[in-house]
PDB file of N, CA, C and O in Angstrom, chain B, residues numbered from 101:
ATOM      1  N   MET B 101      82.410  87.599 125.692  1.00  0.00           N
ATOM      2  CA  MET B 101      82.771  88.838 125.613  1.00  0.00           C
ATOM      3  C   MET B 101      84.775  88.658 125.571  1.00  0.00           C
ATOM      4  O   MET B 101      85.330  89.381 126.398  1.00  0.00           O
ATOM      5  N   SER B 102      85.569  87.924 124.835  1.00  0.00           N
ATOM      6  CA  SER B 102      86.716  87.573 125.287  1.00  0.00           C
ATOM      7  C   SER B 102      87.640  88.935 124.819  1.00  0.00           C
ATOM      8  O   SER B 102      88.823  89.028 125.149  1.00  0.00           O
ATOM      9  N   SER B 103      87.064  89.795 124.150  1.00  0.00           N
ATOM     10  CA  SER B 103      87.594  91.126 123.905  1.00  0.00           C
ATOM     11  C   SER B 103      88.162  91.912 125.411  1.00  0.00           C
ATOM     12  O   SER B 103      89.287  92.340 125.671  1.00  0.00           O
ATOM     13  N   LEU B 104      87.012  91.903 126.180  1.00  0.00           N
ATOM     14  CA  LEU B 104      87.519  92.134 127.203  1.00  0.00           C
ATOM     15  C   LEU B 104      88.336  91.937 128.301  1.00  0.00           C
ATOM     16  O   LEU B 104      88.887  92.664 129.129  1.00  0.00           O
ATOM     17  N   LEU B 105      88.260  90.718 128.071  1.00  0.00           N
ATOM     18  CA  LEU B 105      89.334  89.625 128.800  1.00  0.00           C
ATOM     19  C   LEU B 105      90.727  89.914 128.526  1.00  0.00           C
ATOM     20  O   LEU B 105      91.672  90.093 129.294  1.00  0.00           O
ATOM     21  N   ASP B 106      90.638  89.923 127.151  1.00  0.00           N
ATOM     22  CA  ASP B 106      91.947  90.065 126.373  1.00  0.00           C
ATOM     23  C   ASP B 106      92.469  91.712 126.763  1.00  0.00           C
ATOM     24  O   ASP B 106      93.655  92.001 126.925  1.00  0.00           O
ATOM     25  N   SER B 107      91.565  92.493 126.851  1.00  0.00           N
ATOM     26  CA  SER B 107      91.736  94.089 127.443  1.00  0.00           C
ATOM     27  C   SER B 107      92.178  94.296 128.770  1.00  0.00           C
ATOM     28  O   SER B 107      92.933  95.257 128.913  1.00  0.00           O
ATOM     29  N   SER B 108      91.874  93.582 129.862  1.00  0.00           N
ATOM     30  CA  SER B 108      92.165  93.239 130.856  1.00  0.00           C
ATOM     31  C   SER B 108      93.273  92.741 131.386  1.00  0.00           C
ATOM     32  O   SER B 108      93.704  92.886 132.530  1.00  0.00           O
ATOM     33  N   ARG B 109      93.813  92.007 130.286  1.00  0.00           N
ATOM     34  CA  ARG B 109      95.201  91.267 130.662  1.00  0.00           C
ATOM     35  C   ARG B 109      95.872  92.117 129.817  1.00  0.00           C
ATOM     36  O   ARG B 109      97.085  92.018 130.002  1.00  0.00           O
ATOM     37  N   LEU B 110      95.638  92.757 129.133  1.00  0.00           N
ATOM     38  CA  LEU B 110      96.714  94.009 128.396  1.00  0.00           C
ATOM     39  C   LEU B 110      97.000  94.991 129.088  1.00  0.00           C
ATOM     40  O   LEU B 110      98.163  95.378 129.199  1.00  0.00           O
ATOM     41  N   GLU B 111      95.853  95.645 129.754  1.00  0.00           N
ATOM     42  CA  GLU B 111      95.642  96.354 130.251  1.00  0.00           C
ATOM     43  C   GLU B 111      96.673  96.347 131.690  1.00  0.00           C
ATOM     44  O   GLU B 111      97.410  97.298 131.951  1.00  0.00           O
ATOM     45  N   ARG B 112      96.575  95.097 132.556  1.00  0.00           N
ATOM     46  CA  ARG B 112      97.230  94.721 133.568  1.00  0.00           C
ATOM     47  C   ARG B 112      98.846  94.756 133.116  1.00  0.00           C
ATOM     48  O   ARG B 112      99.675  94.908 134.013  1.00  0.00           O
ATOM     49  N   ALA B 113      99.232  94.637 131.928  1.00  0.00           N
ATOM     50  CA  ALA B 113     100.779  94.489 131.585  1.00  0.00           C
ATOM     51  C   ALA B 113     100.841  95.706 131.081  1.00  0.00           C
ATOM     52  O   ALA B 113     101.956  95.796 130.568  1.00  0.00           O
ATOM     53  N   GLY B 114     100.123  96.927 130.911  1.00  0.00           N
ATOM     54  CA  GLY B 114     100.315  98.337 130.907  1.00  0.00           C
ATOM     55  C   GLY B 114     100.265  98.782 129.739  1.00  0.00           C
ATOM     56  O   GLY B 114     100.668  99.906 129.441  1.00  0.00           O
ATOM     57  N   ILE B 115      99.649  97.764 128.733  1.00  0.00           N
ATOM     58  CA  ILE B 115      99.525  98.250 127.125  1.00  0.00           C
ATOM     59  C   ILE B 115      97.946  98.835 126.839  1.00  0.00           C
ATOM     60  O   ILE B 115      96.919  98.190 126.628  1.00  0.00           O
ATOM     61  N   PRO B 116      98.123 100.079 126.901  1.00  0.00           N
ATOM     62  CA  PRO B 116      96.676 100.524 126.432  1.00  0.00           C
ATOM     63  C   PRO B 116      95.800  99.888 125.357  1.00  0.00           C
ATOM     64  O   PRO B 116      96.184  99.471 124.264  1.00  0.00           O
ATOM     65  N   THR B 117      94.382  99.881 125.917  1.00  0.00           N
ATOM     66  CA  THR B 117      93.397  99.451 125.212  1.00  0.00           C
ATOM     67  C   THR B 117      92.365 100.160 124.635  1.00  0.00           C
ATOM     68  O   THR B 117      92.294 101.364 124.882  1.00  0.00           O
ATOM     69  N   ALA B 118      91.294  99.475 123.684  1.00  0.00           N
ATOM     70  CA  ALA B 118      90.385 100.576 123.334  1.00  0.00           C
ATOM     71  C   ALA B 118      89.396  99.447 122.924  1.00  0.00           C
ATOM     72  O   ALA B 118      89.452  99.095 121.746  1.00  0.00           O
ATOM     73  N   ALA B 119      88.263  98.672 123.951  1.00  0.00           N
ATOM     74  CA  ALA B 119      87.391  97.644 123.284  1.00  0.00           C
ATOM     75  C   ALA B 119      86.420  98.586 122.962  1.00  0.00           C
ATOM     76  O   ALA B 119      86.085  99.668 123.445  1.00  0.00           O
ATOM     77  N   VAL B 120      86.051  97.903 122.021  1.00  0.00           N
ATOM     78  CA  VAL B 120      84.704  98.634 121.194  1.00  0.00           C
ATOM     79  C   VAL B 120      83.141  97.893 120.979  1.00  0.00           C
ATOM     80  O   VAL B 120      82.833  97.635 119.816  1.00  0.00           O
ATOM     81  N   ILE B 121      82.265  97.587 121.953  1.00  0.00           N
ATOM     82  CA  ILE B 121      81.229  96.851 122.014  1.00  0.00           C
ATOM     83  C   ILE B 121      79.875  97.597 121.585  1.00  0.00           C
ATOM     84  O   ILE B 121      79.684  98.813 121.602  1.00  0.00           O
ATOM     85  N   THR B 122      78.917  96.521 121.171  1.00  0.00           N
ATOM     86  CA  THR B 122      77.720  97.261 120.634  1.00  0.00           C
ATOM     87  C   THR B 122      76.974  97.535 122.388  1.00  0.00           C
ATOM     88  O   THR B 122      77.332  97.104 123.484  1.00  0.00           O
ATOM     89  N   LYS B 123      75.707  98.528 121.935  1.00  0.00           N
ATOM     90  CA  LYS B 123      75.353  99.207 123.136  1.00  0.00           C
ATOM     91  C   LYS B 123      74.312  97.887 124.211  1.00  0.00           C
ATOM     92  O   LYS B 123      73.958  97.935 125.389  1.00  0.00           O
ATOM     93  N   VAL B 124      74.094  96.790 123.097  1.00  0.00           N
ATOM     94  CA  VAL B 124      73.421  95.587 123.845  1.00  0.00           C
ATOM     95  C   VAL B 124      74.341  94.818 124.995  1.00  0.00           C
ATOM     96  O   VAL B 124      73.910  94.118 125.912  1.00  0.00           O
ATOM     97  N   PHE B 125      75.760  95.146 124.689  1.00  0.00           N
ATOM     98  CA  PHE B 125      76.807  94.172 125.812  1.00  0.00           C
ATOM     99  C   PHE B 125      77.453  95.568 127.201  1.00  0.00           C
ATOM    100  O   PHE B 125      78.193  95.550 128.186  1.00  0.00           O
ATOM    101  N   VAL B 126      76.603  96.613 126.453  1.00  0.00           N
ATOM    102  CA  VAL B 126      77.020  97.269 128.264  1.00  0.00           C
ATOM    103  C   VAL B 126      77.373  96.948 129.650  1.00  0.00           C
ATOM    104  O   VAL B 126      78.368  97.250 130.309  1.00  0.00           O
ATOM    105  N   ARG B 127      75.942  96.015 130.048  1.00  0.00           N
ATOM    106  CA  ARG B 127      75.614  95.511 131.255  1.00  0.00           C
ATOM    107  C   ARG B 127      76.724  94.529 131.342  1.00  0.00           C
ATOM    108  O   ARG B 127      77.472  94.436 132.315  1.00  0.00           O
ATOM    109  N   GLU B 128      76.786  93.837 130.323  1.00  0.00           N
ATOM    110  CA  GLU B 128      77.963  92.472 130.163  1.00  0.00           C
ATOM    111  C   GLU B 128      79.090  92.878 130.911  1.00  0.00           C
ATOM    112  O   GLU B 128      79.539  92.532 132.004  1.00  0.00           O
ATOM    113  N   ALA B 129      79.497  93.839 129.905  1.00  0.00           N
ATOM    114  CA  ALA B 129      80.873  94.213 129.768  1.00  0.00           C
ATOM    115  C   ALA B 129      81.037  94.849 130.954  1.00  0.00           C
ATOM    116  O   ALA B 129      82.212  94.876 131.320  1.00  0.00           O
ATOM    117  N   ALA B 130      80.078  95.489 131.847  1.00  0.00           N
ATOM    118  CA  ALA B 130      80.686  96.233 133.363  1.00  0.00           C
ATOM    119  C   ALA B 130      80.560  94.881 133.903  1.00  0.00           C
ATOM    120  O   ALA B 130      81.621  94.851 134.527  1.00  0.00           O
ATOM    121  N   TYR B 131      80.104  93.912 134.080  1.00  0.00           N
ATOM    122  CA  TYR B 131      79.940  92.783 134.809  1.00  0.00           C
ATOM    123  C   TYR B 131      81.583  92.219 134.728  1.00  0.00           C
ATOM    124  O   TYR B 131      82.389  92.128 135.654  1.00  0.00           O
ATOM    125  N   GLN B 132      81.750  91.903 133.376  1.00  0.00           N
ATOM    126  CA  GLN B 132      83.384  91.471 132.770  1.00  0.00           C
ATOM    127  C   GLN B 132      84.322  92.377 133.622  1.00  0.00           C
ATOM    128  O   GLN B 132      84.699  91.757 134.616  1.00  0.00           O
ATOM    129  N   ALA B 133      84.704  93.344 133.573  1.00  0.00           N
ATOM    130  CA  ALA B 133      85.109  94.505 133.756  1.00  0.00           C
ATOM    131  C   ALA B 133      85.325  94.246 135.693  1.00  0.00           C
ATOM    132  O   ALA B 133      86.392  93.928 136.218  1.00  0.00           O
ATOM    133  N   GLU B 134      84.199  94.456 136.330  1.00  0.00           N
ATOM    134  CA  GLU B 134      84.114  94.045 136.972  1.00  0.00           C
ATOM    135  C   GLU B 134      84.925  93.114 137.872  1.00  0.00           C
ATOM    136  O   GLU B 134      85.817  93.389 138.674  1.00  0.00           O
ATOM    137  N   THR B 135      84.362  91.888 137.514  1.00  0.00           N
ATOM    138  CA  THR B 135      84.921  90.343 137.911  1.00  0.00           C
ATOM    139  C   THR B 135      86.365  90.140 137.290  1.00  0.00           C
ATOM    140  O   THR B 135      86.941  89.127 137.687  1.00  0.00           O
ATOM    141  N   SER B 136      87.018  90.899 136.420  1.00  0.00           N
ATOM    142  CA  SER B 136      88.508  90.750 136.231  1.00  0.00           C
ATOM    143  C   SER B 136      89.434  92.023 137.114  1.00  0.00           C
ATOM    144  O   SER B 136      90.640  92.262 137.158  1.00  0.00           O
ATOM    145  N   GLY B 137      88.553  92.502 137.592  1.00  0.00           N
ATOM    146  CA  GLY B 137      89.430  93.682 138.675  1.00  0.00           C
ATOM    147  C   GLY B 137      89.819  94.847 137.802  1.00  0.00           C
ATOM    148  O   GLY B 137      90.758  95.566 138.145  1.00  0.00           O
ATOM    149  N   MET B 138      89.079  95.094 136.577  1.00  0.00           N
ATOM    150  CA  MET B 138      88.638  96.480 135.639  1.00  0.00           C
ATOM    151  C   MET B 138      87.938  97.038 135.999  1.00  0.00           C
ATOM    152  O   MET B 138      87.114  97.342 135.136  1.00  0.00           O
ATOM    153  N   ARG B 139      87.650  97.614 137.412  1.00  0.00           N
ATOM    154  CA  ARG B 139      86.586  98.529 137.752  1.00  0.00           C
ATOM    155  C   ARG B 139      87.268  99.870 137.115  1.00  0.00           C
ATOM    156  O   ARG B 139      88.454 100.186 137.208  1.00  0.00           O
ATOM    157  N   GLY B 140      86.051 100.701 136.330  1.00  0.00           N
ATOM    158  CA  GLY B 140      86.462 101.992 135.897  1.00  0.00           C
ATOM    159  C   GLY B 140      86.742 101.989 134.315  1.00  0.00           C
ATOM    160  O   GLY B 140      86.739 102.936 133.529  1.00  0.00           O
ATOM    161  N   PHE B 141      87.020 100.417 134.067  1.00  0.00           N
ATOM    162  CA  PHE B 141      87.059  99.872 132.531  1.00  0.00           C
ATOM    163  C   PHE B 141      85.680 100.882 131.832  1.00  0.00           C
ATOM    164  O   PHE B 141      84.522 100.906 132.249  1.00  0.00           O
ATOM    165  N   ARG B 142      86.165 101.527 130.860  1.00  0.00           N
ATOM    166  CA  ARG B 142      85.162 102.177 129.551  1.00  0.00           C
ATOM    167  C   ARG B 142      85.280 101.740 128.250  1.00  0.00           C
ATOM    168  O   ARG B 142      86.073 102.426 127.605  1.00  0.00           O
ATOM    169  N   PRO B 143      84.847 100.977 127.734  1.00  0.00           N
ATOM    170  CA  PRO B 143      84.581 100.434 126.587  1.00  0.00           C
ATOM    171  C   PRO B 143      83.936 101.976 125.317  1.00  0.00           C
ATOM    172  O   PRO B 143      83.165 102.920 125.492  1.00  0.00           O
ATOM    173  N   ILE B 144      84.647 101.563 124.289  1.00  0.00           N
ATOM    174  CA  ILE B 144      83.943 102.777 123.725  1.00  0.00           C
ATOM    175  C   ILE B 144      82.808 101.596 122.832  1.00  0.00           C
ATOM    176  O   ILE B 144      83.068 100.501 122.336  1.00  0.00           O
ATOM    177  N   VAL B 145      81.303 102.485 122.909  1.00  0.00           N
ATOM    178  CA  VAL B 145      80.135 101.939 122.794  1.00  0.00           C
ATOM    179  C   VAL B 145      79.678 102.688 121.215  1.00  0.00           C
ATOM    180  O   VAL B 145      79.831 103.801 120.711  1.00  0.00           O
ATOM    181  N   VAL B 146      79.069 101.436 120.814  1.00  0.00           N
ATOM    182  CA  VAL B 146      78.268 101.928 119.283  1.00  0.00           C
ATOM    183  C   VAL B 146      77.200 101.790 119.114  1.00  0.00           C
ATOM    184  O   VAL B 146      76.729 101.385 120.176  1.00  0.00           O
ATOM    185  N   PRO B 147      76.411 101.884 118.346  1.00  0.00           N
ATOM    186  CA  PRO B 147      74.443 101.391 118.486  1.00  0.00           C
ATOM    187  C   PRO B 147      74.741  99.345 117.873  1.00  0.00           C
ATOM    188  O   PRO B 147      75.571  98.644 117.293  1.00  0.00           O
ATOM    189  N   HIS B 148      73.942  99.295 118.267  1.00  0.00           N
ATOM    190  CA  HIS B 148      73.227  97.871 117.984  1.00  0.00           C
ATOM    191  C   HIS B 148      72.417  97.623 117.356  1.00  0.00           C
ATOM    192  O   HIS B 148      71.535  98.455 117.568  1.00  0.00           O
ATOM    193  N   PRO B 149      71.971  96.607 116.296  1.00  0.00           N
ATOM    194  CA  PRO B 149      73.354  96.005 115.638  1.00  0.00           C
ATOM    195  C   PRO B 149      74.205  96.583 114.777  1.00  0.00           C
ATOM    196  O   PRO B 149      73.809  97.660 114.330  1.00  0.00           O
ATOM    197  N   THR B 150      75.271  96.198 114.398  1.00  0.00           N
ATOM    198  CA  THR B 150      75.879  96.532 113.312  1.00  0.00           C
ATOM    199  C   THR B 150      76.241  95.750 112.101  1.00  0.00           C
ATOM    200  O   THR B 150      76.797  96.326 111.166  1.00  0.00           O
ATOM    201  N   SER B 151      75.897  94.143 112.033  1.00  0.00           N
ATOM    202  CA  SER B 151      76.388  93.128 111.286  1.00  0.00           C
ATOM    203  C   SER B 151      75.601  93.415 109.971  1.00  0.00           C
ATOM    204  O   SER B 151      76.173  93.215 108.900  1.00  0.00           O
ATOM    205  N   HIS B 152      74.134  93.937 110.001  1.00  0.00           N
ATOM    206  CA  HIS B 152      73.379  93.886 108.586  1.00  0.00           C
ATOM    207  C   HIS B 152      73.880  95.511 107.769  1.00  0.00           C
ATOM    208  O   HIS B 152      73.507  95.802 106.633  1.00  0.00           O
ATOM    209  N   LEU B 153      74.941  96.584 108.794  1.00  0.00           N
ATOM    210  CA  LEU B 153      74.970  97.622 108.025  1.00  0.00           C
ATOM    211  C   LEU B 153      75.994  97.597 106.896  1.00  0.00           C
ATOM    212  O   LEU B 153      77.165  97.222 106.970  1.00  0.00           O
ATOM    213  N   PRO B 154      75.304  98.087 105.790  1.00  0.00           N
ATOM    214  CA  PRO B 154      76.453  98.292 104.614  1.00  0.00           C
ATOM    215  C   PRO B 154      77.927  99.135 104.577  1.00  0.00           C
ATOM    216  O   PRO B 154      78.023 100.310 104.934  1.00  0.00           O
ATOM    217  N   GLU B 155      78.907  98.421 104.144  1.00  0.00           N
ATOM    218  CA  GLU B 155      80.272  99.074 104.475  1.00  0.00           C
ATOM    219  C   GLU B 155      80.065 100.373 104.596  1.00  0.00           C
ATOM    220  O   GLU B 155      80.253 100.756 105.751  1.00  0.00           O
ATOM    221  N   PRO B 156      79.718 101.288 103.773  1.00  0.00           N
ATOM    222  CA  PRO B 156      80.064 102.724 104.155  1.00  0.00           C
ATOM    223  C   PRO B 156      79.231 103.155 105.346  1.00  0.00           C
ATOM    224  O   PRO B 156      79.672 104.107 105.989  1.00  0.00           O
ATOM    225  N   GLU B 157      78.280 102.690 105.673  1.00  0.00           N
ATOM    226  CA  GLU B 157      77.756 102.901 107.117  1.00  0.00           C
ATOM    227  C   GLU B 157      79.065 102.195 107.899  1.00  0.00           C
ATOM    228  O   GLU B 157      79.782 103.116 108.289  1.00  0.00           O
ATOM    229  N   ILE B 158      79.467 101.275 108.159  1.00  0.00           N
ATOM    230  CA  ILE B 158      80.520 100.515 109.150  1.00  0.00           C
ATOM    231  C   ILE B 158      81.763 101.425 109.085  1.00  0.00           C
ATOM    232  O   ILE B 158      82.548 101.424 110.033  1.00  0.00           O
ATOM    233  N   GLN B 159      82.007 102.339 107.814  1.00  0.00           N
ATOM    234  CA  GLN B 159      83.173 102.637 107.390  1.00  0.00           C
ATOM    235  C   GLN B 159      82.650 104.559 108.509  1.00  0.00           C
ATOM    236  O   GLN B 159      83.494 105.160 109.173  1.00  0.00           O
ATOM    237  N   ALA B 160      81.863 104.811 108.433  1.00  0.00           N
ATOM    238  CA  ALA B 160      81.506 106.249 108.785  1.00  0.00           C
ATOM    239  C   ALA B 160      81.008 105.883 110.244  1.00  0.00           C
ATOM    240  O   ALA B 160      81.037 106.866 110.983  1.00  0.00           O
ATOM    241  N   LEU B 161      80.541 104.673 110.872  1.00  0.00           N
ATOM    242  CA  LEU B 161      80.821 104.642 112.325  1.00  0.00           C
ATOM    243  C   LEU B 161      82.283 104.482 112.965  1.00  0.00           C
ATOM    244  O   LEU B 161      82.651 104.866 114.075  1.00  0.00           O
ATOM    245  N   ALA B 162      82.926 103.902 112.103  1.00  0.00           N
ATOM    246  CA  ALA B 162      84.422 103.487 112.386  1.00  0.00           C
ATOM    247  C   ALA B 162      85.422 105.044 112.535  1.00  0.00           C
ATOM    248  O   ALA B 162      86.408 105.148 113.264  1.00  0.00           O
ATOM    249  N   THR B 163      84.899 106.066 111.712  1.00  0.00           N
ATOM    250  CA  THR B 163      85.386 107.048 111.968  1.00  0.00           C
ATOM    251  C   THR B 163      84.760 108.398 112.376  1.00  0.00           C
ATOM    252  O   THR B 163      85.262 109.517 112.273  1.00  0.00           O
ATOM    253  N   GLY B 164      83.307 107.975 112.961  1.00  0.00           N
ATOM    254  CA  GLY B 164      82.938 108.575 114.072  1.00  0.00           C
ATOM    255  C   GLY B 164      84.298 108.114 115.670  1.00  0.00           C
ATOM    256  O   GLY B 164      84.823 108.791 116.554  1.00  0.00           O
ATOM    257  N   ILE B 165      84.323 107.341 115.460  1.00  0.00           N
ATOM    258  CA  ILE B 165      84.746 106.721 116.633  1.00  0.00           C
ATOM    259  C   ILE B 165      86.545 106.655 116.679  1.00  0.00           C
ATOM    260  O   ILE B 165      86.955 106.440 117.819  1.00  0.00           O
ATOM    261  N   ILE B 166      87.061 106.727 116.181  1.00  0.00           N
ATOM    262  CA  ILE B 166      88.340 106.630 115.800  1.00  0.00           C
ATOM    263  C   ILE B 166      89.321 107.685 116.741  1.00  0.00           C
ATOM    264  O   ILE B 166      90.127 107.246 117.562  1.00  0.00           O
ATOM    265  N   ASP B 167      89.116 109.127 116.486  1.00  0.00           N
ATOM    266  CA  ASP B 167      89.501 109.666 117.875  1.00  0.00           C
ATOM    267  C   ASP B 167      89.302 108.901 119.228  1.00  0.00           C
ATOM    268  O   ASP B 167      90.322 108.750 119.900  1.00  0.00           O
ATOM    269  N   GLU B 168      88.618 108.609 119.513  1.00  0.00           N
ATOM    270  CA  GLU B 168      88.447 108.089 121.149  1.00  0.00           C
ATOM    271  C   GLU B 168      89.314 107.023 121.146  1.00  0.00           C
ATOM    272  O   GLU B 168      90.186 107.059 122.015  1.00  0.00           O
ATOM    273  N   ILE B 169      89.305 106.097 120.409  1.00  0.00           N
ATOM    274  CA  ILE B 169      90.484 104.902 119.999  1.00  0.00           C
ATOM    275  C   ILE B 169      91.823 105.710 120.005  1.00  0.00           C
ATOM    276  O   ILE B 169      92.621 105.240 120.815  1.00  0.00           O
ATOM    277  N   VAL B 170      92.044 106.231 119.676  1.00  0.00           N
ATOM    278  CA  VAL B 170      93.534 106.718 119.617  1.00  0.00           C
ATOM    279  C   VAL B 170      93.605 107.520 120.944  1.00  0.00           C
ATOM    280  O   VAL B 170      94.586 107.466 121.685  1.00  0.00           O
ATOM    281  N   ASP B 171      92.551 108.235 121.184  1.00  0.00           N
ATOM    282  CA  ASP B 171      92.742 108.633 122.534  1.00  0.00           C
ATOM    283  C   ASP B 171      93.031 107.655 123.569  1.00  0.00           C
ATOM    284  O   ASP B 171      93.993 107.810 124.321  1.00  0.00           O
ATOM    285  N   ARG B 172      92.258 106.665 123.647  1.00  0.00           N
ATOM    286  CA  ARG B 172      92.464 105.960 124.764  1.00  0.00           C
ATOM    287  C   ARG B 172      93.887 104.660 124.442  1.00  0.00           C
ATOM    288  O   ARG B 172      94.568 104.251 125.382  1.00  0.00           O
ATOM    289  N   LEU B 173      94.063 104.286 123.311  1.00  0.00           N
ATOM    290  CA  LEU B 173      95.814 104.240 122.638  1.00  0.00           C
ATOM    291  C   LEU B 173      96.694 104.707 123.373  1.00  0.00           C
ATOM    292  O   LEU B 173      97.619 104.008 123.786  1.00  0.00           O
ATOM    293  N   VAL B 174      96.586 105.728 123.609  1.00  0.00           N
ATOM    294  CA  VAL B 174      97.762 106.829 124.033  1.00  0.00           C
ATOM    295  C   VAL B 174      97.515 107.361 125.826  1.00  0.00           C
ATOM    296  O   VAL B 174      98.289 107.420 126.782  1.00  0.00           O
ATOM    297  N   GLU B 175      96.400 107.602 125.694  1.00  0.00           N
ATOM    298  CA  GLU B 175      96.878 107.765 127.582  1.00  0.00           C
ATOM    299  C   GLU B 175      97.513 107.041 127.863  1.00  0.00           C
ATOM    300  O   GLU B 175      97.845 106.095 127.149  1.00  0.00           O
ATOM    301  N   ALA B 176      98.061 107.350 129.522  1.00  0.00           N
ATOM    302  CA  ALA B 176      98.722 106.762 130.417  1.00  0.00           C
ATOM    303  C   ALA B 176      97.840 105.525 131.074  1.00  0.00           C
ATOM    304  O   ALA B 176      96.703 105.457 131.540  1.00  0.00           O
ATOM    305  N   PRO B 177      98.829 104.659 130.897  1.00  0.00           N
ATOM    306  CA  PRO B 177      97.909 103.419 132.287  1.00  0.00           C
ATOM    307  C   PRO B 177      97.479 104.131 133.025  1.00  0.00           C
ATOM    308  O   PRO B 177      97.999 105.219 133.272  1.00  0.00           O
ATOM    309  N   ARG B 178      96.153 103.593 133.703  1.00  0.00           N
ATOM    310  CA  ARG B 178      95.530 103.208 134.875  1.00  0.00           C
ATOM    311  C   ARG B 178      95.880 102.565 135.507  1.00  0.00           C
ATOM    312  O   ARG B 178      95.244 102.291 136.525  1.00  0.00           O
TER     313      ARG B 178
END
């Protein structure tokens, strides 16, 4: 879950992030957030799996979370 570790480092540097994970990784993400000092970290969770989805479904999935991603990127650092 290097994306969460990257998010942790960026957030500590004052740079907002929007980590997107699939549902199967929620527990692992919570553990990684806790051990890296990011209590309260809120990844954006999408259904699992996504690797088999056709491009139109991936586009729809991304469109469905874009507002949340933008909100995370423009919010004040925690």
